[in-house]
N, C-alpha and C positions, 0 to 999 in steps of 0.2 A: 410621417405626416403626409397626408394627401391634400391636394389642393381643394379649396372651397368652391362652392357654386359661383358662377360669374357675378351674381348680384350681391354676394356676401362681401363684407370687408374684413380684412385681417389687420391686426394691430401688432405693435412691437411685443406686447405682452403675450401674444399667442405662440411665441417661439422660445426655445431653450437651446443653449449651446449643446452640440452633439446630436441635435435632431436632424432628421432627413426630410427633404422636400421631394415629393414625387414629381417626376418630369416624364410623363408617359409617351410622348410622341417620338417620331424619328424623322430624319431628313436624308433623302437620297441625293448624293452628290453626282448627278448625271453629267455626262460629257457636255451636254448643251448648257447646263447651269454653270459648269466650270468656265466655259468659254464666255458666256454672256456676262457673268460677274467680272471676269478678268478684263473683258473689253471695256467695261464701264469704269472699273476702279483700280485695276492692277494689271495694265496691259503689257505683261512680259511674255516672251516666247514660251517659257516653261508652263504657262497657263493657257496659251492660245494656239500654239502650233505643235502638233504631235511630232513632226519630223525634227524640228529644232529642239524640242524637249527630249527626244530620244538621245540626242548627242550631249545633253546636259548632265548635271550632277545626280539627278534622280533617275535618269534613264527612261523617262516617259513623262507624259502630261500629268501635272499635279494641280490640285486646287490651291488657290491663294490662301494663305493663313488668315487673311482678313475675311475671306468667304467662310471659312470654318468658324470664325468668331461670330459672323453675322448669322450663320445657321444655328449656332448655339443660342444666340439671343432670341431668334425666332422660336426655338424649342421652349425656352423659358417663358416667353410671352404667351405662347399657345397653352402652356401648362396652367397659367393663371394662378400661381401659388398664393397670391394675395387677394384673389377674387376681384372685386371692383377697385381695390387699392392698386394703383399703377406701380410698375417697377421704376423707381426713381433712383438712378445711380449717382453716387458722389465720388466714386473712385474704383479703379481696378489695380490690384497689386499682384505681383508674382506671376504675370502672364508668361506661359511657356508653351512653345510649339514643340511637341515631343516626337511627333512622327508625321510624315507626309500623309495627306489625304488624297486618295486616288479617285478618279472617275469610277463610279460604281460603289464606292463606300457608302455605308448607311450609318449616319451619326446619331447617337443618343447622348443625352446629358443627364447628369445627376448632381444634386446639390446637398451640401451638408452645412448646417449652421455652425459657424466658428465662434461667434460672439454676439451678444445682445447688450446694447448699452444705451441708456437714456442720454439725451442731449443735455449738456451742462448749461447751455445758454437759451434753449427753447424747450420748455417743459412739455409741450404738446407733441414733440417729435423725439425720435431716437434712431439709432443706427444698428443695422443688422449686417453682419459680415458673413458671407457665404463662400465656400469653396465649390467652384463649378468645375466638374471634370467631364470632358467630352470623350466618348469612346466610339470606336468603329464596330462593325458587325463581328469582328473577331475578339471583341472585348479589350482591345488594345487602347490605352490612353493616347489620344492624339493631341490634346491640349488641356491645360489647367489654368485657372485664373481665380483670384479672390476678389469678390465684389463687395463693396460697401454700399448699402442701400439705405435710403431715408424712408422711414415708415412713421405713420401717425401713432400716437399713444392713445389709449382709452382715456376718456374724461374720468376724473376722480369719482369713485362710487359706482362705476360700471364694470369693474373687474369681477 
């Protein structure tokens, strides 16, 4: 499945379990980005100070896991998988940081539809569960997460 044009809307009925959603962009984890993000949100020496990080458990400066998550969100938003329908999250499950992300790494994301379910209490809405995998330029998985998103359903008769 590739993403629709920005003006198009996507609905719950447009997705099937097992489907893939194209996420074409990439995010470079530059040293400046690593330090700027860490300074604002995760000010630990392993993200800010190369000398201190060299003596730490990773042996060098690494990106914050939260930065990697934020970069993944940016990739998903830029991909516009639902066109004009926004990404509205209701939960994240199974979040795993699998490998450090280093300055210079280039991150890409991929999405697989795990489940599609109509809301029992609100007939105009439903839930889409996605497995999001973020990989580096060596195709190594660096993080995984399962998103539950809220999507509109088509009005009766429009399917």
